Every structure is written in structure tokens, then in C-alpha cells.
C-alpha positions in Angstrom: -15.8 -19.2 2.6 -17.7 -19.7 5.5 -20.4 -23.1 5.6 -22.8 -23.8 8.1 -26.2 -25.9 8.4 -28.8 -24.3 10.7 -32.5 -24.4 11.0 -34.3 -21.2 10.2 -37.9 -20.1 11.4 -39.9 -19.0 8.6 -40.1 -15.1 8.2 -41.5 -12.2 5.7 -40.0 -9.9 3.0 -41.4 -7.4 1.1 -39.6 -5.7 -2.0 -39.4 -5.5 -5.5 -38.8 -8.2 -8.3 -37.9 -9.7 -11.2 -38.8 -13.0 -12.9 -35.5 -14.3 -14.2 -33.3 -17.0 -15.6 -29.6 -18.1 -15.2 -29.6 -19.0 -18.8 -27.2 -16.9 -21.1 -26.5 -14.5 -18.5 -30.1 -12.9 -17.9 -30.1 -13.4 -14.2 -26.8 -10.9 -14.4 -28.5 -8.4 -16.4 -32.1 -8.8 -14.8 -30.6 -8.4 -10.8 -28.6 -5.6 -12.4 -31.5 -3.5 -13.4 -33.2 -4.4 -10.1 -30.8 -3.6 -7.8 -30.4 -0.3 -9.7 -34.4 0.3 -9.4 -34.1 -0.5 -5.4 -31.5 2.2 -4.9 -32.4 4.8 -7.3 -36.4 4.8 -6.3 -35.7 4.7 -2.4 -37.4 1.3 -2.2 -35.9 0.1 1.1 -37.6 3.5 2.8 -40.8 2.7 1.4 -41.1 -1.0 3.2 -43.5 -1.0 5.8 -42.9 -2.8 9.1 -39.3 -3.6 8.8 -37.5 -5.7 10.9 -33.8 -4.4 10.8 -31.9 -2.5 8.3 -30.6 -5.4 6.4 -31.3 -5.4 2.6 -32.2 -9.2 1.5 -32.2 -10.5 -2.1 -34.6 -13.9 -2.0 -34.7 -16.0 -4.5 -38.1 -18.4 -5.0 -41.0 -19.6 -7.0 -38.5 -22.1 -8.8 -39.9 -24.1 -11.8 -37.0 -26.6 -11.2 -33.8 -26.4 -10.0 -31.1 -23.4 -10.4 -31.5 -23.7 -14.5 -34.9 -23.0 -14.5 -36.8 -19.6 -14.3 -37.2 -18.0 -10.9 -38.5 -14.8 -9.2 -35.9 -13.0 -7.4 -36.9 -10.5 -4.6 -34.8 -7.3 -3.0 -36.3 -5.8 -0.3 -36.3 -6.0 3.6 -37.3 -8.2 6.3 -40.9 -7.3 7.8 -43.1 -8.4 10.7 -45.8 -9.1 8.2 -47.3 -9.1 4.8 -50.3 -7.0 5.6 -49.6 -3.9 4.0 -47.5 -4.6 0.8 -47.2 -1.2 -0.9 -48.4 -0.2 -4.7 -45.9 -2.2 -7.1 -44.0 -4.4 -4.5 -44.4 -8.0 -3.7 -44.5 -10.0 -0.1 -43.1 -13.4 -0.1 -42.9 -15.7 2.9 -39.9 -18.0 3.5 -40.5 -21.0 4.5 -39.1 -22.7 7.7 -36.4 -25.3 7.2 -33.1 -26.1 7.0 -30.7 -23.5 5.1 -26.9 -24.1 4.2 -24.9 -20.7 5.1 -21.9 -19.2 2.7 -20.5 -16.0 3.1 -19.2 -14.6 -0.1 -16.3 -12.3 0.4 -15.2 -9.7 -1.7 -15.9 -6.4 -4.1 -19.5 -6.8 -4.6 -19.0 -5.0 -8.1 -16.7 -7.3 -9.4 -19.1 -10.3 -8.5 -18.2 -11.4 -5.3 -21.6 -12.7 -4.6 -22.3 -14.3 -8.4 -18.9 -16.1 -7.8 -20.2 -17.3 -4.9 -23.3 -18.8 -6.3 -21.6 -20.2 -8.9 -19.4 -22.4 -6.7 -22.6 -23.4 -5.0 -24.4 -24.8 -8.3 -21.6 -27.0 -8.9 -21.9 -28.5 -5.3 -23.8 -31.5 -4.5 -26.1 -29.8 -2.5 -29.9 -31.3 -1.9 -31.4 -28.2 -2.5 -35.2 -27.7 -1.9 -35.7 -24.8 -4.2 -38.1 -23.5 -1.8 -36.0 -20.1 -1.3 -32.5 -19.3 -1.0 -31.5 -15.6 0.1 -28.7 -13.3 0.5 -28.1 -10.9 3.9 -26.7 -7.6 3.0 -26.0 -6.3 7.0 -23.0 -4.0 8.1 -20.4 -6.8 6.8 -21.6 -5.2 3.3 -21.7 -1.7 4.2 -18.0 -1.4 2.1 -19.1 -2.8 -1.4 -15.1 -2.9 -2.4 -14.9 -5.5 0.6 -17.9 -7.2 1.5 -19.1 -10.0 3.2 -22.8 -11.2 1.9 -24.0 -14.1 4.1 -26.3 -16.7 1.5 -28.5 -19.1 2.6 -29.7 -21.9 0.7 -32.6 -24.4 1.3 -31.7 -28.2 1.7 -33.3 -31.3 2.8 
């Protein structure tokens, strides 16, 4: 688990979304369906103005802390939110301090979810503005992946 605290400038993401909660394992089900839709519908290819080829999973619009409902978006970083395709959403990720964690392992066996369970137990001063995961080249092999997780902190 790599860690680091860094300042990040605001940026935009366009993708598909779901409103979910971590209660009773609901997010695991909802996110599984959302990832399935993302790949089955070729969402990445339909996103305009992409900045790079990394996939972003964003968690935002929190109603409180991580135990309350929030919106999950799977998509790509984009240059602007001027052209949001039908059926997709655009989100602005706020500038601020983010704590970096790196999940390592098999994505199909919950490597990322396992890292989040650890994060939830940490005494972080989270902002609950936006948190995000970046699936880049190091995540191309799902059996042996590294995914960076950025958690908004005060």
C-alpha cells in the first residue's frame, strides 16, 4: 500500500453513473453492474474530448460519510464538460488535497474493494467532496493490477 498526500488541480470526468450505498453490500452489486455496462456498451469509445486512456471511477455527491448514499461514475478524464453524450454524466472533481493509496492484486478478487475497507477504518479527515480511482497501464492485467486511489482530505 503506497501512500502519499498531494495537491491536485480540478479536472472533469464524463461517464456513466449509479446512485448507491455501502450498506448491506449494495455498492458491490451496483458497481459490478456499472462496470459491466461500461465495457459491454463500449462507453470509453463514446466519451468526447478524452485526456488520456485511463479509466476513472469517481465517488461523489456524498450525502454524508462513506456509510451514506453517494454517486459512482465510471468514465474518462476529459478536457471539458461541453459535450456530454446522452445517457452519461459529467462531473467536476474539485481541486484540493488527496491522499494516495495503491491497491495491488487481482481485480476480480476484490483488490480495490479490500483497499477501501482499510481506508474506511483509517482516521483520515476526509472531505467527502470526491474520491477517485485511476485504472491506467498498471491495471491492464486484472489478475496482477495496481490501481491508484485518491481520497479527498482536509
